[in-house]
DRENMI-720050 format. One record per residue (C-alpha): x, y, z. Coordinates in steps of 0.001 Angstrom, whole numbers. Example, Ala and Ser with C-alpha at 12.3 -4.5 7.8 and 13.67 -1.06 7.14 Angstrom:
<pts>
<pt><X>12300</X><Y>-4500</Y><Z>7800</Z></pt>
<pt><X>13670</X><Y>-1060</Y><Z>7140</Z></pt>
</pts>
This chain:
<pts>
<pt><X>0</X><Y>0</Y><Z>0</Z></pt>
<pt><X>1451</X><Y>3389</Y><Z>-1039</Z></pt>
<pt><X>2116</X><Y>5849</Y><Z>1772</Z></pt>
<pt><X>1760</X><Y>9641</Y><Z>1672</Z></pt>
<pt><X>5035</X><Y>11521</Y><Z>2007</Z></pt>
<pt><X>4986</X><Y>14671</Y><Z>4118</Z></pt>
<pt><X>7748</X><Y>17133</Y><Z>4943</Z></pt>
<pt><X>10032</X><Y>16327</Y><Z>7834</Z></pt>
<pt><X>7690</X><Y>17938</Y><Z>10386</Z></pt>
<pt><X>4733</X><Y>15918</Y><Z>9189</Z></pt>
<pt><X>2734</X><Y>19045</Y><Z>8295</Z></pt>
<pt><X>740</X><Y>19375</Y><Z>5064</Z></pt>
<pt><X>352</X><Y>23170</Y><Z>5238</Z></pt>
<pt><X>2163</X><Y>26193</Y><Z>6639</Z></pt>
<pt><X>963</X><Y>28015</Y><Z>9751</Z></pt>
<pt><X>-804</X><Y>30452</Y><Z>7406</Z></pt>
<pt><X>-2723</X><Y>27629</Y><Z>5726</Z></pt>
<pt><X>-690</X><Y>27467</Y><Z>2514</Z></pt>
<pt><X>-569</X><Y>23944</Y><Z>1124</Z></pt>
<pt><X>2881</X><Y>22340</Y><Z>1153</Z></pt>
<pt><X>3686</X><Y>20748</Y><Z>-2203</Z></pt>
<pt><X>5061</X><Y>17228</Y><Z>-2142</Z></pt>
<pt><X>8338</X><Y>16468</Y><Z>-3954</Z></pt>
<pt><X>7683</X><Y>15981</Y><Z>-7665</Z></pt>
<pt><X>4145</X><Y>17355</Y><Z>-7458</Z></pt>
<pt><X>3179</X><Y>20046</Y><Z>-9975</Z></pt>
<pt><X>1863</X><Y>23385</Y><Z>-8833</Z></pt>
<pt><X>-1512</X><Y>24188</Y><Z>-10313</Z></pt>
<pt><X>-3140</X><Y>27555</Y><Z>-10981</Z></pt>
<pt><X>-4704</X><Y>27581</Y><Z>-7522</Z></pt>
<pt><X>-1256</X><Y>27402</Y><Z>-5949</Z></pt>
<pt><X>-61</X><Y>30411</Y><Z>-7956</Z></pt>
<pt><X>-3208</X><Y>32345</Y><Z>-7074</Z></pt>
<pt><X>-2653</X><Y>31553</Y><Z>-3391</Z></pt>
<pt><X>907</X><Y>32832</Y><Z>-3614</Z></pt>
<pt><X>-220</X><Y>36035</Y><Z>-5353</Z></pt>
<pt><X>-2962</X><Y>36587</Y><Z>-2770</Z></pt>
<pt><X>-471</X><Y>36082</Y><Z>59</Z></pt>
<pt><X>1905</X><Y>38532</Y><Z>-1589</Z></pt>
<pt><X>-809</X><Y>41190</Y><Z>-1914</Z></pt>
<pt><X>-2114</X><Y>40692</Y><Z>1622</Z></pt>
<pt><X>1378</X><Y>41103</Y><Z>3076</Z></pt>
<pt><X>2290</X><Y>44142</Y><Z>993</Z></pt>
<pt><X>3584</X><Y>47092</Y><Z>3005</Z></pt>
<pt><X>1183</X><Y>49992</Y><Z>2275</Z></pt>
<pt><X>3869</X><Y>52466</Y><Z>3360</Z></pt>
<pt><X>6547</X><Y>50915</Y><Z>1193</Z></pt>
<pt><X>7670</X><Y>51801</Y><Z>-2287</Z></pt>
<pt><X>5599</X><Y>49225</Y><Z>-4183</Z></pt>
<pt><X>5784</X><Y>48831</Y><Z>-7934</Z></pt>
<pt><X>2207</X><Y>48342</Y><Z>-9155</Z></pt>
<pt><X>3363</X><Y>47253</Y><Z>-12608</Z></pt>
<pt><X>4923</X><Y>44194</Y><Z>-11019</Z></pt>
<pt><X>1507</X><Y>42964</Y><Z>-9843</Z></pt>
<pt><X>-92</X><Y>43750</Y><Z>-13199</Z></pt>
<pt><X>2596</X><Y>41641</Y><Z>-14868</Z></pt>
<pt><X>1955</X><Y>38796</Y><Z>-12434</Z></pt>
<pt><X>-1785</X><Y>38941</Y><Z>-13141</Z></pt>
<pt><X>-1112</X><Y>38843</Y><Z>-16892</Z></pt>
<pt><X>1133</X><Y>35828</Y><Z>-16403</Z></pt>
<pt><X>-1562</X><Y>34181</Y><Z>-14323</Z></pt>
<pt><X>-4173</X><Y>34760</Y><Z>-17070</Z></pt>
<pt><X>-1787</X><Y>33326</Y><Z>-19663</Z></pt>
<pt><X>-1177</X><Y>30272</Y><Z>-17481</Z></pt>
<pt><X>-4944</X><Y>29846</Y><Z>-17059</Z></pt>
<pt><X>-5426</X><Y>29774</Y><Z>-20838</Z></pt>
<pt><X>-2572</X><Y>27313</Y><Z>-21315</Z></pt>
<pt><X>-4012</X><Y>25051</Y><Z>-18613</Z></pt>
<pt><X>-7470</X><Y>25092</Y><Z>-20215</Z></pt>
<pt><X>-5961</X><Y>24362</Y><Z>-23635</Z></pt>
<pt><X>-3934</X><Y>21487</Y><Z>-22218</Z></pt>
<pt><X>-7034</X><Y>20050</Y><Z>-20536</Z></pt>
<pt><X>-9028</X><Y>20312</Y><Z>-23765</Z></pt>
<pt><X>-6316</X><Y>18608</Y><Z>-25812</Z></pt>
<pt><X>-5900</X><Y>15862</Y><Z>-23207</Z></pt>
<pt><X>-9652</X><Y>15253</Y><Z>-23131</Z></pt>
<pt><X>-9760</X><Y>15045</Y><Z>-26933</Z></pt>
<pt><X>-6831</X><Y>12607</Y><Z>-26996</Z></pt>
<pt><X>-8449</X><Y>10413</Y><Z>-24343</Z></pt>
<pt><X>-11848</X><Y>10345</Y><Z>-26065</Z></pt>
<pt><X>-10225</X><Y>9444</Y><Z>-29392</Z></pt>
<pt><X>-9207</X><Y>6104</Y><Z>-27857</Z></pt>
<pt><X>-12789</X><Y>4805</Y><Z>-28105</Z></pt>
<pt><X>-12831</X><Y>1992</Y><Z>-30666</Z></pt>
<pt><X>-9044</X><Y>1623</Y><Z>-30589</Z></pt>
<pt><X>-7141</X><Y>-1489</Y><Z>-29574</Z></pt>
<pt><X>-4859</X><Y>-1024</Y><Z>-26558</Z></pt>
<pt><X>-2226</X><Y>-2949</Y><Z>-24623</Z></pt>
<pt><X>-2144</X><Y>-2199</Y><Z>-20897</Z></pt>
<pt><X>418</X><Y>-2387</Y><Z>-18089</Z></pt>
<pt><X>-1946</X><Y>-4486</Y><Z>-15981</Z></pt>
<pt><X>-1655</X><Y>-8250</Y><Z>-16392</Z></pt>
<pt><X>-4212</X><Y>-11047</Y><Z>-16229</Z></pt>
<pt><X>-4139</X><Y>-14177</Y><Z>-14070</Z></pt>
<pt><X>-1641</X><Y>-15771</Y><Z>-16462</Z></pt>
<pt><X>762</X><Y>-12834</Y><Z>-16269</Z></pt>
<pt><X>38</X><Y>-11528</Y><Z>-19780</Z></pt>
<pt><X>-678</X><Y>-7871</Y><Z>-20442</Z></pt>
<pt><X>-4345</X><Y>-7117</Y><Z>-20962</Z></pt>
<pt><X>-5234</X><Y>-6262</Y><Z>-24566</Z></pt>
<pt><X>-8623</X><Y>-5231</Y><Z>-25883</Z></pt>
<pt><X>-10798</X><Y>-2577</Y><Z>-27478</Z></pt>
<pt><X>-11661</X><Y>659</Y><Z>-25670</Z></pt>
<pt><X>-15438</X><Y>978</Y><Z>-25313</Z></pt>
<pt><X>-15754</X><Y>4076</Y><Z>-23106</Z></pt>
<pt><X>-13751</X><Y>6907</Y><Z>-21541</Z></pt>
<pt><X>-14780</X><Y>8425</Y><Z>-18206</Z></pt>
<pt><X>-13201</X><Y>11621</Y><Z>-16869</Z></pt>
<pt><X>-13597</X><Y>13092</Y><Z>-13403</Z></pt>
<pt><X>-11878</X><Y>15958</Y><Z>-11652</Z></pt>
<pt><X>-9269</X><Y>13582</Y><Z>-10266</Z></pt>
<pt><X>-8638</X><Y>10959</Y><Z>-12982</Z></pt>
<pt><X>-9567</X><Y>9473</Y><Z>-16329</Z></pt>
<pt><X>-10471</X><Y>5813</Y><Z>-16723</Z></pt>
<pt><X>-11138</X><Y>3672</Y><Z>-19795</Z></pt>
<pt><X>-13495</X><Y>720</Y><Z>-20084</Z></pt>
<pt><X>-11866</X><Y>-2002</Y><Z>-22190</Z></pt>
<pt><X>-13433</X><Y>-5153</Y><Z>-23618</Z></pt>
<pt><X>-10875</X><Y>-7897</Y><Z>-22941</Z></pt>
<pt><X>-10894</X><Y>-11665</Y><Z>-23275</Z></pt>
<pt><X>-10511</X><Y>-13407</Y><Z>-19948</Z></pt>
<pt><X>-10676</X><Y>-17193</Y><Z>-19679</Z></pt>
<pt><X>-12439</X><Y>-17464</Y><Z>-23024</Z></pt>
<pt><X>-15102</X><Y>-14834</Y><Z>-22295</Z></pt>
<pt><X>-15276</X><Y>-11182</Y><Z>-23327</Z></pt>
<pt><X>-15631</X><Y>-8943</Y><Z>-20268</Z></pt>
<pt><X>-15413</X><Y>-5218</Y><Z>-19577</Z></pt>
<pt><X>-12695</X><Y>-3951</Y><Z>-17241</Z></pt>
<pt><X>-11827</X><Y>-425</Y><Z>-16133</Z></pt>
<pt><X>-8240</X><Y>831</Y><Z>-16208</Z></pt>
<pt><X>-6545</X><Y>4126</Y><Z>-15442</Z></pt>
<pt><X>-5571</X><Y>6044</Y><Z>-18576</Z></pt>
<pt><X>-1934</X><Y>5894</Y><Z>-17449</Z></pt>
<pt><X>-2042</X><Y>2084</Y><Z>-17837</Z></pt>
<pt><X>-2066</X><Y>2346</Y><Z>-21639</Z></pt>
<pt><X>1163</X><Y>1111</Y><Z>-23216</Z></pt>
<pt><X>319</X><Y>933</Y><Z>-26916</Z></pt>
<pt><X>-2600</X><Y>1955</Y><Z>-29127</Z></pt>
<pt><X>-3620</X><Y>212</Y><Z>-32348</Z></pt>
<pt><X>-6238</X><Y>1067</Y><Z>-34949</Z></pt>
<pt><X>-8961</X><Y>-1598</Y><Z>-35061</Z></pt>
<pt><X>-10979</X><Y>-1449</Y><Z>-38313</Z></pt>
<pt><X>-14692</X><Y>-2129</Y><Z>-37923</Z></pt>
<pt><X>-15742</X><Y>-4492</Y><Z>-40672</Z></pt>
<pt><X>-19232</X><Y>-5076</Y><Z>-39375</Z></pt>
<pt><X>-20532</X><Y>-1487</Y><Z>-39452</Z></pt>
<pt><X>-23730</X><Y>-2587</Y><Z>-37686</Z></pt>
<pt><X>-25283</X><Y>878</Y><Z>-37631</Z></pt>
<pt><X>-24884</X><Y>1379</Y><Z>-41387</Z></pt>
<pt><X>-26065</X><Y>-2151</Y><Z>-42090</Z></pt>
<pt><X>-29160</X><Y>-1567</Y><Z>-39978</Z></pt>
<pt><X>-29955</X><Y>1666</Y><Z>-41810</Z></pt>
<pt><X>-29457</X><Y>74</Y><Z>-45233</Z></pt>
<pt><X>-31461</X><Y>-2998</Y><Z>-44206</Z></pt>
<pt><X>-34367</X><Y>-907</Y><Z>-42953</Z></pt>
<pt><X>-34371</X><Y>1222</Y><Z>-46105</Z></pt>
<pt><X>-34343</X><Y>-1899</Y><Z>-48298</Z></pt>
<pt><X>-37234</X><Y>-3361</Y><Z>-46314</Z></pt>
<pt><X>-39289</X><Y>-175</Y><Z>-46743</Z></pt>
<pt><X>-38596</X><Y>-71</Y><Z>-50496</Z></pt>
<pt><X>-39492</X><Y>-3745</Y><Z>-50898</Z></pt>
<pt><X>-42715</X><Y>-3244</Y><Z>-48900</Z></pt>
<pt><X>-43874</X><Y>-733</Y><Z>-51509</Z></pt>
<pt><X>-44179</X><Y>-3623</Y><Z>-54013</Z></pt>
<pt><X>-46820</X><Y>-5501</Y><Z>-51979</Z></pt>
<pt><X>-49922</X><Y>-5920</Y><Z>-54162</Z></pt>
<pt><X>-47954</X><Y>-5088</Y><Z>-57314</Z></pt>
<pt><X>-47399</X><Y>-7435</Y><Z>-60240</Z></pt>
<pt><X>-43710</X><Y>-7814</Y><Z>-60990</Z></pt>
<pt><X>-41227</X><Y>-9389</Y><Z>-63359</Z></pt>
<pt><X>-38311</X><Y>-11279</Y><Z>-61810</Z></pt>
<pt><X>-34855</X><Y>-11535</Y><Z>-63328</Z></pt>
<pt><X>-35031</X><Y>-15351</Y><Z>-63324</Z></pt>
<pt><X>-36212</X><Y>-17716</Y><Z>-66062</Z></pt>
<pt><X>-39070</X><Y>-20230</Y><Z>-65861</Z></pt>
<pt><X>-39211</X><Y>-23589</Y><Z>-67690</Z></pt>
<pt><X>-40180</X><Y>-21792</Y><Z>-70919</Z></pt>
<pt><X>-37101</X><Y>-19611</Y><Z>-70803</Z></pt>
<pt><X>-39091</X><Y>-16471</Y><Z>-69987</Z></pt>
<pt><X>-38698</X><Y>-14169</Y><Z>-67004</Z></pt>
<pt><X>-40847</X><Y>-15182</Y><Z>-64038</Z></pt>
<pt><X>-43837</X><Y>-12942</Y><Z>-63309</Z></pt>
<pt><X>-46221</X><Y>-12827</Y><Z>-60378</Z></pt>
<pt><X>-47936</X><Y>-10824</Y><Z>-57668</Z></pt>
<pt><X>-46054</X><Y>-9704</Y><Z>-54547</Z></pt>
<pt><X>-47873</X><Y>-10980</Y><Z>-51486</Z></pt>
<pt><X>-45470</X><Y>-9865</Y><Z>-48776</Z></pt>
<pt><X>-41930</X><Y>-9038</Y><Z>-47688</Z></pt>
<pt><X>-39650</X><Y>-10920</Y><Z>-45306</Z></pt>
<pt><X>-36252</X><Y>-10176</Y><Z>-43784</Z></pt>
<pt><X>-34205</X><Y>-13326</Y><Z>-43329</Z></pt>
<pt><X>-30840</X><Y>-12878</Y><Z>-41533</Z></pt>
<pt><X>-30529</X><Y>-9358</Y><Z>-42878</Z></pt>
<pt><X>-31541</X><Y>-10283</Y><Z>-46449</Z></pt>
<pt><X>-34769</X><Y>-8694</Y><Z>-47706</Z></pt>
<pt><X>-36948</X><Y>-10986</Y><Z>-49835</Z></pt>
<pt><X>-40335</X><Y>-10646</Y><Z>-51543</Z></pt>
<pt><X>-42934</X><Y>-13435</Y><Z>-51518</Z></pt>
<pt><X>-44349</X><Y>-13756</Y><Z>-55037</Z></pt>
<pt><X>-47397</X><Y>-15707</Y><Z>-56194</Z></pt>
<pt><X>-46435</X><Y>-16896</Y><Z>-59694</Z></pt>
<pt><X>-48784</X><Y>-16107</Y><Z>-62574</Z></pt>
<pt><X>-48385</X><Y>-19425</Y><Z>-64366</Z></pt>
<pt><X>-48775</X><Y>-21817</Y><Z>-61411</Z></pt>
<pt><X>-50123</X><Y>-19880</Y><Z>-58391</Z></pt>
<pt><X>-47078</X><Y>-21216</Y><Z>-56511</Z></pt>
<pt><X>-45569</X><Y>-18880</Y><Z>-53916</Z></pt>
<pt><X>-41801</X><Y>-18348</Y><Z>-54082</Z></pt>
<pt><X>-39354</X><Y>-16011</Y><Z>-52366</Z></pt>
<pt><X>-36835</X><Y>-13861</Y><Z>-54252</Z></pt>
<pt><X>-34400</X><Y>-11220</Y><Z>-53104</Z></pt>
<pt><X>-36012</X><Y>-7885</Y><Z>-53878</Z></pt>
<pt><X>-33033</X><Y>-6722</Y><Z>-55958</Z></pt>
<pt><X>-34127</X><Y>-9245</Y><Z>-58636</Z></pt>
<pt><X>-37269</X><Y>-7230</Y><Z>-59396</Z></pt>
<pt><X>-36851</X><Y>-5588</Y><Z>-62801</Z></pt>
<pt><X>-40404</X><Y>-4405</Y><Z>-63550</Z></pt>
<pt><X>-43528</X><Y>-3579</Y><Z>-61575</Z></pt>
<pt><X>-47108</X><Y>-2746</Y><Z>-62561</Z></pt>
<pt><X>-50532</X><Y>-2428</Y><Z>-60982</Z></pt>
<pt><X>-52102</X><Y>-5316</Y><Z>-62947</Z></pt>
<pt><X>-51063</X><Y>-8668</Y><Z>-64350</Z></pt>
<pt><X>-52070</X><Y>-7623</Y><Z>-67875</Z></pt>
<pt><X>-49583</X><Y>-4747</Y><Z>-67869</Z></pt>
<pt><X>-46701</X><Y>-7083</Y><Z>-67044</Z></pt>
<pt><X>-47807</X><Y>-9825</Y><Z>-69472</Z></pt>
<pt><X>-48405</X><Y>-7373</Y><Z>-72346</Z></pt>
<pt><X>-44976</X><Y>-5797</Y><Z>-71888</Z></pt>
<pt><X>-43330</X><Y>-9211</Y><Z>-71824</Z></pt>
<pt><X>-45243</X><Y>-10314</Y><Z>-74954</Z></pt>
<pt><X>-44337</X><Y>-7132</Y><Z>-76780</Z></pt>
<pt><X>-40656</X><Y>-7651</Y><Z>-76028</Z></pt>
<pt><X>-40839</X><Y>-11251</Y><Z>-77355</Z></pt>
<pt><X>-42360</X><Y>-10019</Y><Z>-80599</Z></pt>
</pts>
């Protein structure tokens, strides 16, 4: 268990309440503002004080504030860009191997930033949280599935195919006579992501399923489809 290191007296602040910085710890903007406030409160009103010195200090403080905000913004952007990336972490699993996985979420608080990583542990995919400082390497993981786009395209195809229900259509497949199959669309189904139309054939009243992309003509009546097909044969 890590222990907190204090100065040799064991105090964490001066007798005036100023926080004592630990060795190696960075001073933030609040520390500089505390120092400036202490300097102003202890200024000798009867002394020969140079007001421009305090104006310069305030300007430096404002500049530091902007740099700190910019650094925080850039760090936040860099952390959030890890979502969807493959990472290798310092932490090791029960077999002593470094955890590797895909970053699914980034959570930032005032004190730290953590990442939620999908890792494989004992044959199962689980989510584990790690500190951002645990990241050793970052790899680009291409997404071949594109589930969101596939869902949108699938839904659009289903809606388009549904518009053919009740229509008489010509299919880009040949019957026993060597002619394109024709029939009436009775319904639409979606089988494992593939959109199909259920067609009642004109020549046999048999119902068959075809992928909707094989539809090449559509009409309101059977006669319109048959006449067009006959005209093409002639």
